[in-house]
C-alpha positions as a Markdown table, in Angstrom:
| # | Residue | x | y | z |
|---|---|---|---|---|
| 1 | Unk | 22.1 | -0.6 | 17.0 |
| 2 | Unk | 26.0 | -0.3 | 16.7 |
| 3 | Unk | 27.1 | 3.2 | 16.3 |
| 4 | Unk | 28.7 | 2.6 | 13.0 |
| 5 | Unk | 25.3 | 1.3 | 11.6 |
| 6 | Unk | 23.7 | 4.5 | 12.1 |
| 7 | Unk | 25.4 | 6.2 | 8.8 |
| 8 | Unk | 24.6 | 3.1 | 6.9 |
| 9 | Unk | 20.9 | 3.3 | 8.1 |
| 10 | Unk | 20.7 | 7.3 | 7.3 |
| 11 | Unk | 22.4 | 6.7 | 3.9 |
| 12 | Unk | 20.0 | 3.9 | 2.9 |
| 13 | Unk | 16.9 | 5.9 | 4.2 |
| 14 | Unk | 17.8 | 9.0 | 2.5 |
| 15 | Unk | 19.1 | 7.4 | -0.9 |
| 16 | Unk | 15.3 | 5.6 | -0.9 |
| 17 | Unk | 13.5 | 8.8 | 0.0 |
| 18 | Unk | 15.4 | 10.7 | -2.8 |
| 19 | Unk | 14.8 | 8.1 | -5.4 |
| 20 | Unk | 11.0 | 7.8 | -4.6 |
| 21 | Unk | 10.6 | 11.6 | -5.0 |
| 22 | Unk | 12.7 | 11.4 | -8.3 |
| 23 | Unk | 10.4 | 8.7 | -9.3 |
| 24 | Unk | 7.0 | 10.6 | -8.9 |
| 25 | Unk | 8.2 | 13.9 | -10.0 |
| 26 | Unk | 10.0 | 12.5 | -13.1 |
| 27 | Unk | 6.5 | 10.4 | -13.9 |
| 28 | Unk | 4.5 | 13.5 | -13.5 |
| 29 | Unk | 6.9 | 15.4 | -15.6 |
| 30 | Unk | 6.6 | 12.7 | -18.4 |
| 31 | Unk | 2.8 | 13.0 | -18.4 |
| 32 | Unk | 2.1 | 16.7 | -18.0 |
| 33 | Unk | 5.1 | 18.7 | -19.4 |
| 34 | Unk | 4.7 | 17.5 | -23.1 |
| 35 | Unk | 6.3 | 21.0 | -24.4 |
| 36 | Unk | 9.5 | 20.1 | -22.7 |
| 37 | Unk | 9.4 | 16.2 | -22.7 |
| 38 | Unk | 8.7 | 14.2 | -25.8 |
| 39 | Unk | 7.4 | 11.2 | -24.2 |
| 40 | Unk | 3.7 | 12.1 | -24.0 |
| 41 | Unk | 3.8 | 13.1 | -27.5 |
| 42 | Unk | 5.3 | 9.7 | -28.4 |
| 43 | Unk | 2.8 | 7.6 | -26.3 |
| 44 | Unk | -0.1 | 9.8 | -27.7 |
| 45 | Unk | 0.7 | 8.8 | -31.2 |
| 46 | Unk | 0.9 | 5.1 | -30.3 |
| 47 | Unk | -2.3 | 5.4 | -28.4 |
| 48 | Unk | -4.1 | 6.9 | -31.3 |
| 49 | Unk | -2.4 | 4.5 | -33.8 |
| 50 | Unk | -4.0 | 1.7 | -31.7 |
| 51 | Unk | -7.4 | 3.3 | -32.1 |
| 52 | Unk | -7.8 | 5.0 | -29.0 |
| 53 | Unk | -9.5 | 8.8 | -29.0 |
| 54 | Unk | -8.6 | 9.8 | -25.7 |
| 55 | Unk | -4.8 | 9.1 | -24.8 |
| 56 | Unk | -5.0 | 10.5 | -21.5 |
| 57 | Unk | -7.2 | 8.0 | -20.2 |
| 58 | Unk | -5.3 | 5.3 | -21.9 |
| 59 | Unk | -3.4 | 2.8 | -19.7 |
| 60 | Unk | -0.4 | 3.0 | -22.0 |
| 61 | Unk | 0.3 | 6.4 | -21.4 |
| 62 | Unk | 0.1 | 6.3 | -17.7 |
| 63 | Unk | 2.0 | 3.0 | -17.7 |
| 64 | Unk | 4.8 | 4.6 | -19.8 |
| 65 | Unk | 5.0 | 7.5 | -17.5 |
| 66 | Unk | 5.1 | 5.6 | -14.3 |
| 67 | Unk | 7.6 | 3.1 | -16.0 |
| 68 | Unk | 10.0 | 5.7 | -17.0 |
| 69 | Unk | 9.9 | 7.5 | -13.5 |
| 70 | Unk | 10.4 | 4.5 | -11.6 |
| 71 | Unk | 13.4 | 3.4 | -14.0 |
| 72 | Unk | 15.3 | 6.7 | -13.1 |
| 73 | Unk | 14.0 | 6.8 | -9.5 |
| 74 | Unk | 15.1 | 3.1 | -8.9 |
| 75 | Unk | 18.5 | 3.8 | -10.4 |
| 76 | Unk | 18.9 | 7.0 | -8.0 |
| 77 | Unk | 18.0 | 4.8 | -4.8 |
| 78 | Unk | 20.1 | 2.0 | -6.1 |
| 79 | Unk | 23.3 | 3.9 | -6.4 |
| 80 | Unk | 22.5 | 5.5 | -2.9 |
| 81 | Unk | 21.7 | 2.1 | -1.2 |
| 82 | Unk | 24.8 | 0.6 | -2.8 |
| 83 | Unk | 27.0 | 3.2 | -1.3 |
| 84 | Unk | 25.4 | 2.9 | 2.1 |
| 85 | Unk | 25.9 | -0.7 | 2.1 |
| 86 | Unk | 28.3 | -1.6 | -0.7 |
| 87 | Unk | 30.2 | -4.7 | 1.1 |
| 88 | Unk | 26.8 | -6.3 | 1.4 |
| 89 | Unk | 25.4 | -6.0 | -1.9 |
| 90 | Unk | 27.9 | -7.4 | -4.7 |
| 91 | Unk | 28.7 | -5.4 | -7.9 |
| 92 | Unk | 27.3 | -1.8 | -7.9 |
| 93 | Unk | 25.9 | -2.2 | -11.5 |
| 94 | Unk | 24.1 | -5.2 | -10.4 |
| 95 | Unk | 22.2 | -3.5 | -7.4 |
| 96 | Unk | 21.6 | -0.3 | -9.6 |
| 97 | Unk | 20.0 | -2.2 | -12.4 |
| 98 | Unk | 17.9 | -4.5 | -10.1 |
| 99 | Unk | 16.8 | -1.6 | -8.3 |
| 100 | Unk | 16.0 | 0.3 | -11.6 |
| 101 | Unk | 13.9 | -2.5 | -12.8 |
| 102 | Unk | 12.0 | -2.8 | -9.5 |
| 103 | Unk | 11.1 | 0.8 | -9.4 |
| 104 | Unk | 10.1 | 0.7 | -13.2 |
| 105 | Unk | 7.7 | -2.4 | -12.7 |
| 106 | Unk | 6.2 | -0.9 | -9.2 |
| 107 | Unk | 5.7 | 2.5 | -10.6 |
| 108 | Unk | 4.3 | 1.3 | -13.8 |
| 109 | Unk | 1.8 | -0.8 | -12.2 |
| 110 | Unk | 0.8 | 1.5 | -9.8 |
| 111 | Unk | 0.2 | 4.5 | -12.2 |
| 112 | Unk | -1.8 | 2.2 | -14.6 |
| 113 | Unk | -4.2 | 1.3 | -11.9 |
| 114 | Unk | -4.3 | 5.0 | -10.5 |
| 115 | Unk | -5.1 | 6.6 | -13.5 |
| 116 | Unk | -6.8 | 9.2 | -14.5 |
| 117 | Unk | -4.8 | 10.5 | -11.5 |
| 118 | Unk | -1.9 | 8.8 | -9.7 |
| 119 | Unk | -2.9 | 9.8 | -6.4 |
| 120 | Unk | -6.6 | 8.7 | -6.6 |
| 121 | Unk | -6.0 | 4.9 | -7.0 |
| 122 | Unk | -6.6 | 4.0 | -3.4 |
| 123 | Unk | -5.9 | 0.8 | -2.0 |
| 124 | Unk | -6.1 | -0.9 | -5.6 |
| 125 | Unk | -3.3 | 1.1 | -6.6 |
| 126 | Unk | -1.5 | 0.3 | -3.3 |
| 127 | Unk | -1.8 | -3.4 | -4.1 |
| 128 | Unk | -0.9 | -3.1 | -7.7 |
| 129 | Unk | 2.4 | -1.4 | -6.8 |
| 130 | Unk | 3.1 | -3.7 | -3.8 |
| 131 | Unk | 2.6 | -6.8 | -5.9 |
| 132 | Unk | 4.8 | -5.4 | -8.7 |
| 133 | Unk | 7.6 | -4.1 | -6.5 |
| 134 | Unk | 7.6 | -7.6 | -5.0 |
| 135 | Unk | 7.9 | -9.1 | -8.4 |
| 136 | Unk | 10.7 | -6.7 | -9.2 |
| 137 | Unk | 12.8 | -7.6 | -5.9 |
| 138 | Unk | 13.2 | -11.1 | -7.7 |
| 139 | Unk | 16.5 | -9.2 | -9.4 |
| 140 | Unk | 17.5 | -8.0 | -6.0 |
| 141 | Unk | 17.0 | -11.5 | -4.6 |
| 142 | Unk | 19.3 | -13.0 | -7.1 |
| 143 | Unk | 21.8 | -10.7 | -5.7 |
| 144 | Unk | 21.3 | -11.2 | -2.0 |
| 145 | Unk | 21.2 | -15.0 | -2.4 |
| 146 | Unk | 24.9 | -15.0 | -3.1 |
| 147 | Unk | 25.5 | -13.3 | 0.1 |
| 148 | Unk | 23.1 | -14.8 | 2.9 |
| 149 | Unk | 21.0 | -17.8 | 3.5 |
| 150 | Unk | 17.5 | -17.4 | 3.4 |
| 151 | Unk | 17.5 | -14.5 | 1.0 |
| 152 | Unk | 14.0 | -15.3 | -0.2 |
| 153 | Unk | 12.7 | -13.5 | 2.7 |
| 154 | Unk | 13.9 | -10.4 | 1.1 |
| 155 | Unk | 10.7 | -10.8 | -1.3 |
| 156 | Unk | 8.2 | -10.3 | 1.6 |
| 157 | Unk | 10.3 | -7.5 | 3.0 |
| 158 | Unk | 10.0 | -5.8 | -0.4 |
| 159 | Unk | 6.0 | -6.2 | -0.1 |
| 160 | Unk | 6.3 | -4.7 | 3.4 |
| 161 | Unk | 8.7 | -1.9 | 2.3 |
| 162 | Unk | 6.3 | -1.1 | -0.7 |
| 163 | Unk | 3.2 | -1.2 | 1.3 |
| 164 | Unk | 4.6 | 1.3 | 4.0 |
| 165 | Unk | 5.5 | 3.6 | 1.3 |
| 166 | Unk | 2.4 | 3.5 | -1.1 |
| 167 | Unk | 0.2 | 3.3 | 2.0 |
| 168 | Unk | 1.4 | 6.5 | 3.6 |
| 169 | Unk | 1.5 | 8.3 | 0.2 |
| 170 | Unk | -1.7 | 7.2 | -1.2 |
| 171 | Unk | -3.8 | 6.3 | 1.7 |
| 172 | Unk | -3.1 | 8.8 | 4.3 |
| 173 | Unk | -4.3 | 12.3 | 4.3 |
| 174 | Unk | -0.8 | 13.8 | 3.8 |
| 175 | Unk | -1.9 | 17.2 | 2.3 |
| 176 | Unk | -3.3 | 17.9 | 5.9 |
| 177 | Unk | 0.4 | 18.1 | 7.2 |
| 178 | Unk | 2.7 | 17.6 | 4.5 |
| 179 | Unk | 1.4 | 20.1 | 1.7 |
| 180 | Unk | 4.1 | 20.2 | -0.7 |
| 181 | Unk | 4.8 | 17.8 | -3.5 |
| 182 | Unk | 8.1 | 16.2 | -3.2 |
| 183 | Unk | 8.1 | 15.8 | 0.5 |
| 184 | Unk | 5.3 | 13.7 | 0.7 |
| 185 | Unk | 6.9 | 11.0 | -1.9 |
| 186 | Unk | 10.1 | 11.5 | -0.1 |
| 187 | Unk | 8.3 | 10.4 | 3.1 |
| 188 | Unk | 6.9 | 7.2 | 1.5 |
| 189 | Unk | 10.4 | 6.4 | 0.4 |
| 190 | Unk | 11.8 | 6.9 | 3.6 |
| 191 | Unk | 9.6 | 4.4 | 5.2 |
| 192 | Unk | 10.0 | 2.1 | 2.4 |
| 193 | Unk | 13.8 | 2.3 | 2.9 |
| 194 | Unk | 13.8 | 1.9 | 6.7 |
| 195 | Unk | 11.6 | -1.3 | 6.4 |
| 196 | Unk | 13.8 | -2.5 | 3.7 |
| 197 | Unk | 17.1 | -1.7 | 5.4 |
| 198 | Unk | 15.9 | -3.5 | 8.7 |
| 199 | Unk | 15.3 | -6.8 | 6.6 |
| 200 | Unk | 18.6 | -6.5 | 5.0 |
| 201 | Unk | 20.6 | -6.2 | 8.4 |
| 202 | Unk | 18.6 | -9.1 | 9.9 |
| 203 | Unk | 19.4 | -11.2 | 6.9 |
| 204 | Unk | 22.9 | -10.4 | 7.0 |
| 205 | Unk | 23.5 | -10.6 | 10.9 |
| 206 | Unk | 21.7 | -14.1 | 11.1 |
| 207 | Unk | 22.4 | -15.9 | 8.1 |
| 208 | Unk | 25.3 | -14.3 | 6.3 |
| 209 | Unk | 27.2 | -17.0 | 4.1 |
C-alpha cells in the first residue's frame, strides 16, 4: 500500500468505527432514556394507538430506535469517510446523505429483528442488517458510478462490510475480551470500514473513469 494511502485508510476506518459506536449508543438511548429523550414516549403513544398493550415488544418502537441511531451514526461515518477520500466521492452532502440513509435502513432492520434486546437476534439479526445495509448502499452506488466503472461491485462489498461488522458484534463472544459498551461497536465498525475501504480502493485503481 502506498504511504500516502495509509492516512486515508486510517481516516476511513476510524470514521466508520466512530459512526457505528454513535449509531448503537444513540439507538439505545432513544429506547431506554425516556426521561431524557421524547422518542420512546412518542413511539409508545403510537403503539398504544394502534392497539398494542406492550410497546416494549412492538416492532415499531425498536425500528424507530434503530432507524434514528443509524440515521445519526451514518451521517457521522459519512462525514468522516468523505474527508478521508473526498476526491473520490463527489459532493459531500450526497455521500453523507447516502451513508445516513444506509445506516438508518440497516440499523432499523437489525433492531426490528433483534427485539426484545438488540444483541440477542443472532444470525437472523445479522442477515437482516446485511440485506438492509446492502439495499441502502444503492444510494452510494449512484454516486460511485459517476467515478468508476463496475460500481455495482460496491453492493456486494457493502454486504461483506456489514456482515463483518455485525458478525463480530452479534455473533462473537465479545464480552469475554471487549467488556465495555462502545468499544465493541467501534470494533464492528472498524471491520466494516476496512472491508469497504479495500473495495473502494480496488474499484478506483482498476476501473476509474
